[in-house]
C-alpha positions as CSV (number, residue, x, y, z in Angstrom):
1,X,-0.1,0.1,0.0
2,X,2.9,2.4,0.7
3,X,4.3,2.1,-2.6
4,X,1.0,2.3,-4.5
5,X,0.6,5.5,-2.7
6,X,3.9,6.8,-3.6
7,X,3.5,6.0,-7.2
8,X,0.1,7.3,-7.4
9,X,1.3,10.7,-5.8
10,X,4.2,10.8,-8.4
11,X,1.5,10.1,-11.4
12,X,-0.4,12.9,-10.2
13,X,2.6,15.2,-9.8
14,X,3.8,14.2,-13.1
15,X,0.5,14.9,-14.9
16,X,1.0,17.7,-17.3
17,X,4.6,18.4,-16.3
18,X,5.7,17.8,-19.8
19,X,4.4,16.4,-23.0
20,X,3.6,12.7,-23.5
21,X,6.8,11.8,-25.2
22,X,8.9,13.8,-22.9
23,X,7.2,12.3,-19.9
24,X,7.8,8.9,-21.2
25,X,11.5,9.5,-21.9
26,X,11.8,11.0,-18.4
27,X,10.2,8.0,-16.8
28,X,12.6,5.6,-18.8
29,X,15.7,7.8,-17.8
30,X,14.5,7.4,-14.3
31,X,14.3,3.7,-14.4
32,X,17.8,3.8,-15.8
33,X,19.0,6.1,-13.0
34,X,17.5,3.8,-10.5
35,X,19.3,0.7,-11.9
36,X,22.5,2.6,-11.5
37,X,21.6,3.8,-8.3
38,X,20.9,0.4,-6.9
39,X,24.1,-0.9,-8.1
40,X,26.2,1.9,-6.8
41,X,24.4,1.9,-3.3
42,X,24.7,-1.9,-3.0
43,X,28.4,-2.0,-4.2
44,X,29.8,1.1,-2.6
45,X,27.6,1.8,0.5
46,X,26.2,-1.5,1.6
47,X,29.4,-3.4,1.3
48,X,31.5,-0.4,2.6
49,X,34.3,-1.5,4.9
50,X,34.6,0.8,7.9
51,X,37.6,0.4,10.4
52,X,35.5,1.7,13.4
53,X,33.0,-0.4,15.4
54,X,30.4,2.2,15.0
55,X,30.8,2.2,11.2
56,X,30.8,-1.5,11.2
57,X,27.4,-1.7,13.3
58,X,26.0,1.0,10.9
59,X,26.7,-1.3,7.7
60,X,25.3,-4.4,9.4
61,X,22.2,-2.7,10.4
62,X,21.9,-1.4,6.9
63,X,22.9,-4.3,5.0
64,X,24.8,-6.9,6.8
65,X,22.1,-8.5,8.7
66,X,20.3,-9.4,5.3
67,X,23.7,-11.3,4.6
68,X,23.6,-13.0,8.0
69,X,20.2,-14.2,7.4
70,X,19.5,-13.7,3.7
71,X,16.1,-15.7,3.8
72,X,14.6,-14.1,6.7
73,X,11.8,-12.3,5.2
74,X,12.0,-9.4,7.3
75,X,15.5,-8.6,6.3
76,X,14.7,-8.8,2.5
77,X,13.4,-5.3,2.4
78,X,14.4,-1.9,3.7
79,X,12.2,-0.6,6.2
80,X,9.7,1.8,4.7
81,X,10.7,4.8,6.7
82,X,14.3,4.6,5.3
83,X,13.1,4.1,1.6
84,X,10.6,7.0,2.0
85,X,13.4,9.2,3.4
86,X,15.7,8.2,0.5
87,X,13.0,8.5,-2.4
88,X,11.8,11.9,-0.9
89,X,15.4,13.2,-0.9
90,X,15.8,12.0,-4.4
91,X,12.5,13.4,-5.5
92,X,13.4,17.0,-4.0
93,X,16.6,16.6,-5.8
94,X,15.0,15.9,-9.0
95,X,12.7,18.9,-8.7
96,X,15.4,21.3,-7.8
97,X,17.2,20.2,-11.0
98,X,14.2,20.0,-13.3
99,X,11.2,21.8,-11.9
100,X,8.0,20.0,-12.4
101,X,9.7,17.7,-15.0
102,X,11.5,16.2,-12.0
103,X,8.3,14.3,-11.1
104,X,8.1,12.0,-14.4
105,X,11.9,11.4,-13.7
106,X,11.1,10.4,-10.0
107,X,8.2,8.3,-11.2
108,X,10.6,6.1,-13.1
109,X,13.0,6.0,-10.4
110,X,10.1,5.2,-7.9
111,X,8.8,2.4,-10.3
112,X,12.5,1.1,-10.5
113,X,12.6,0.9,-6.9
114,X,9.4,-0.9,-6.5
115,X,10.5,-3.3,-9.0
116,X,13.7,-3.9,-7.4
117,X,12.0,-4.5,-4.0
118,X,9.6,-7.0,-5.5
119,X,12.3,-9.0,-7.3
120,X,14.9,-8.8,-4.6
121,X,12.0,-10.3,-1.9
122,X,10.9,-12.8,-4.5
123,X,14.8,-13.9,-5.2
124,X,14.8,-15.0,-1.4
125,X,11.3,-16.1,-0.9
126,X,9.7,-17.7,-3.8
127,X,10.6,-20.2,-6.6
128,X,11.4,-18.2,-9.9
129,X,9.6,-20.0,-12.8
130,X,10.1,-17.7,-15.6
131,X,13.6,-17.9,-17.3
132,X,14.2,-14.1,-16.5
133,X,13.3,-14.2,-13.0
134,X,15.4,-17.6,-12.6
135,X,18.4,-15.7,-14.0
136,X,17.9,-12.9,-11.8
137,X,17.5,-15.1,-8.6
138,X,20.8,-17.2,-9.8
139,X,22.7,-13.8,-10.3
140,X,21.7,-12.6,-6.8
141,X,22.1,-15.8,-4.8
142,X,25.6,-16.0,-6.2
143,X,26.3,-12.6,-4.4
144,X,25.3,-14.2,-1.1
145,X,27.2,-17.4,-1.5
146,X,30.4,-16.4,-3.3
147,X,33.7,-16.0,-1.7
148,X,34.2,-12.7,-3.7
149,X,32.6,-9.3,-3.9
150,X,30.4,-9.0,-6.9
151,X,26.9,-9.5,-8.5
152,X,25.8,-6.2,-6.9
153,X,23.0,-5.6,-9.2
154,X,19.6,-7.2,-8.5
155,X,17.5,-6.0,-11.5
156,X,20.0,-4.8,-14.0
157,X,22.7,-7.6,-14.4
158,X,24.6,-5.6,-17.2
159,X,25.9,-3.3,-14.7
160,X,28.0,-6.1,-13.2
161,X,29.2,-7.1,-16.5
162,X,29.9,-3.4,-17.4
163,X,31.9,-2.8,-14.3
164,X,33.6,-5.9,-14.1
165,X,31.7,-7.5,-11.0
166,X,29.9,-10.3,-12.5
167,X,30.5,-13.6,-10.7
168,X,30.0,-16.5,-13.0
169,X,28.8,-19.9,-11.4
170,X,32.1,-21.4,-12.3
171,X,33.8,-18.9,-9.8
172,X,31.9,-20.1,-6.9
C-alpha cells in the first residue's frame, strides 16, 4: 500500500509536467537512473568496509543483517521509513534540478525501486519459474554465496558485466 501511494502521488505530480513523449522519456531515464543507483548503493555503501566499530555496526544494520540471514523475510526489504526518506530526498533533488519535469523522472526512479524491492524479495522467498526471474535469482544468490565481492545488481545484471563485478557460476 505504501508504494501504491507513492507511485500514485508521483503520477499525480507528473500529470502535465511535460508532453507525453518527454514524460515517457523521463520515466525511462528515471528507471535507468534507479538501476545505476541500485548498483552503486549496493556496491559502494552497503558493502563499505569501515575501520571503526560504529561504522561496522551501521553497515550491519543497513545491510549486513541481510547477509547474516538472507532468507529472513523481514530482512529482505529496507524498512519503509528509510526508503521513503531516500525517495523523498531524490524527488526533491529531481525537482530542484528540473522543476516540475523532475516528477516524471522520479516516477521512473520510484517504479524502479518498487520493481527492485519485489524482485529482491522474490529472489529470497519464492521459486522463480520464468527464465528471466530464474536468471535474476541465480545472479543474486551468487552474491550471497560467493567468496568474492560481486553481483551487486539485482534487477539490471548488465551493470555487473559493465563494471567487471559479475560472478559466474564457475567462480563459486
